[in-house]
C-alpha positions as CSV (number, residue, x, y, z in Angstrom):
1,M,37.7,20.6,-11.3
2,T,35.2,18.1,-12.6
3,T,31.7,18.7,-13.5
4,Q,28.9,16.1,-13.4
5,T,26.7,15.4,-16.4
6,S,22.9,15.3,-15.9
7,E,23.1,11.5,-16.3
8,E,25.6,11.2,-13.5
9,T,23.5,13.4,-11.3
10,S,20.5,11.4,-12.1
11,Q,22.3,8.1,-11.3
12,Q,23.4,9.5,-7.9
13,E,19.8,10.5,-7.1
14,A,18.3,7.1,-8.2
15,H,16.6,5.3,-5.4
16,P,18.0,1.8,-4.9
17,D,14.6,0.3,-4.6
18,G,13.0,2.3,-7.4
19,W,12.7,-0.8,-9.6
20,M,9.9,-2.0,-7.3
21,L,7.6,0.7,-8.7
22,D,8.3,-0.1,-12.4
23,L,4.8,-1.6,-13.0
24,V,2.9,1.5,-12.0
25,A,5.6,4.0,-13.2
26,G,5.3,2.4,-16.7
27,V,1.7,3.5,-17.1
28,R,1.4,6.3,-19.7
29,G,0.9,9.7,-17.9
30,V,2.4,8.7,-14.5
31,R,4.8,11.4,-13.4
32,H,5.8,10.3,-9.9
33,A,5.3,7.2,-7.7
34,V,6.3,7.1,-4.0
35,V,5.8,4.6,-1.2
36,L,5.6,6.5,2.1
37,S,5.6,5.3,5.7
38,S,2.6,5.9,8.0
39,D,4.4,9.1,9.3
40,G,5.0,10.5,5.9
41,L,8.6,9.5,5.2
42,V,9.7,8.3,1.8
43,K,10.4,4.5,1.7
44,V,10.7,4.0,-2.1
45,R,10.5,6.4,-5.0
46,T,10.8,6.0,-8.8
47,D,14.1,7.0,-10.3
48,D,12.3,9.8,-12.2
49,T,11.2,11.3,-8.9
50,D,13.8,13.5,-7.3
51,P,14.2,13.3,-3.5
52,D,12.7,16.8,-2.8
53,T,9.6,16.0,-4.9
54,A,9.3,12.6,-3.2
55,D,9.4,14.3,0.2
56,K,6.7,16.8,-0.8
57,V,4.4,14.1,-2.2
58,A,4.9,11.9,1.0
59,A,4.2,14.8,3.4
60,A,1.1,15.9,1.5
61,C,-0.2,12.3,1.3
62,A,0.3,11.8,5.0
63,G,-1.9,14.7,5.7
64,L,-4.5,13.6,3.2
65,V,-4.5,10.1,4.7
66,A,-5.0,11.5,8.2
67,L,-7.9,13.7,6.9
68,G,-9.5,10.7,5.2
69,M,-9.2,8.5,8.3
70,S,-10.8,11.3,10.3
71,M,-13.7,11.5,7.8
72,G,-14.1,7.8,8.0
73,R,-14.4,7.9,11.8
74,E,-16.9,10.8,11.6
75,F,-19.1,9.7,8.7
76,G,-18.2,6.1,7.8
77,A,-18.0,2.8,9.6
78,G,-14.5,3.3,11.2
79,D,-11.2,4.8,10.4
80,G,-10.2,2.4,7.7
81,L,-9.1,4.2,4.5
82,R,-9.0,2.4,1.2
83,Q,-7.9,5.2,-1.1
84,V,-7.7,8.9,-1.7
85,L,-8.1,10.5,-5.1
86,V,-7.4,14.2,-5.7
87,E,-8.0,15.9,-9.1
88,F,-6.2,19.1,-9.7
89,D,-5.6,21.3,-12.8
90,G,-3.3,19.2,-14.9
91,G,-3.5,15.8,-13.2
92,F,-4.5,13.5,-10.3
93,L,-3.0,12.2,-7.1
94,F,-3.9,8.6,-6.1
95,V,-3.1,7.2,-2.7
96,R,-3.8,3.7,-1.5
97,G,-2.6,1.3,1.2
98,A,0.5,-0.6,0.7
99,G,0.6,-2.6,3.9
100,D,2.1,-2.1,7.3
101,G,0.7,1.4,7.4
102,S,2.6,2.3,4.2
103,R,0.9,4.1,1.3
104,L,1.5,4.1,-2.4
105,A,1.1,7.5,-4.0
106,V,1.0,8.2,-7.7
107,V,0.9,11.6,-9.3
108,T,-0.3,11.6,-13.0
109,D,-1.0,13.9,-15.9
110,Q,-4.6,14.9,-16.6
111,G,-5.1,12.6,-19.7
112,I,-4.8,9.2,-17.9
113,D,-7.2,6.4,-17.5
114,P,-7.9,6.5,-13.7
115,G,-9.2,2.9,-13.7
116,L,-6.0,1.7,-15.3
117,V,-3.8,3.6,-12.8
118,A,-5.8,2.2,-9.8
119,Q,-5.6,-1.3,-11.3
120,Q,-1.8,-1.0,-11.8
121,M,-1.4,0.3,-8.3
122,Q,-3.3,-2.7,-6.8
123,A,-1.2,-5.1,-8.9
124,Q,2.0,-3.3,-7.8
125,V,1.1,-3.5,-4.1
126,L,0.2,-7.2,-4.5
127,M,3.3,-8.0,-6.4
128,I,5.9,-6.4,-4.1
129,G,3.9,-6.0,-0.9
130,E,4.3,-9.3,0.8
131,R,8.0,-9.5,0.3
132,T,9.0,-5.9,0.8
133,L,6.3,-3.7,2.2
134,G,4.6,-6.1,4.7
135,T,1.3,-6.1,2.7
136,D,-1.2,-8.7,3.4
137,R,-2.9,-10.6,0.5
138,A,-5.8,-8.2,0.4
139,G,-3.4,-5.3,-0.4
140,R,-4.6,-3.2,2.5
């Protein structure tokens, strides 16, 4: 009988495209980064984000995006949604468009610089978007 070390288990759970999120994942205080499809399925996750956590983040974000789009239709100038920001005890959740209906979601600790996180998310989407996520130049 063989047992797996935590390093071996971590390597098995590593997402093959997790490297694409290194720019935003490297910001101090970022706990999880996930790219989700328009229907809430995980497309890419960081290696530090286990599959179950990524699924929970993606499902929650899909609901928040739907709510935000509904609010935009009701009170804004259409159903376009630029970003969602949720502050909770102990941290933040940032969600922004990543092209082709995809969204980039980032969960952070409380002591982060929200401007820096948002800036790195924008840079991340622009850097990988055109080639991988179908993002247009504007990052929407």
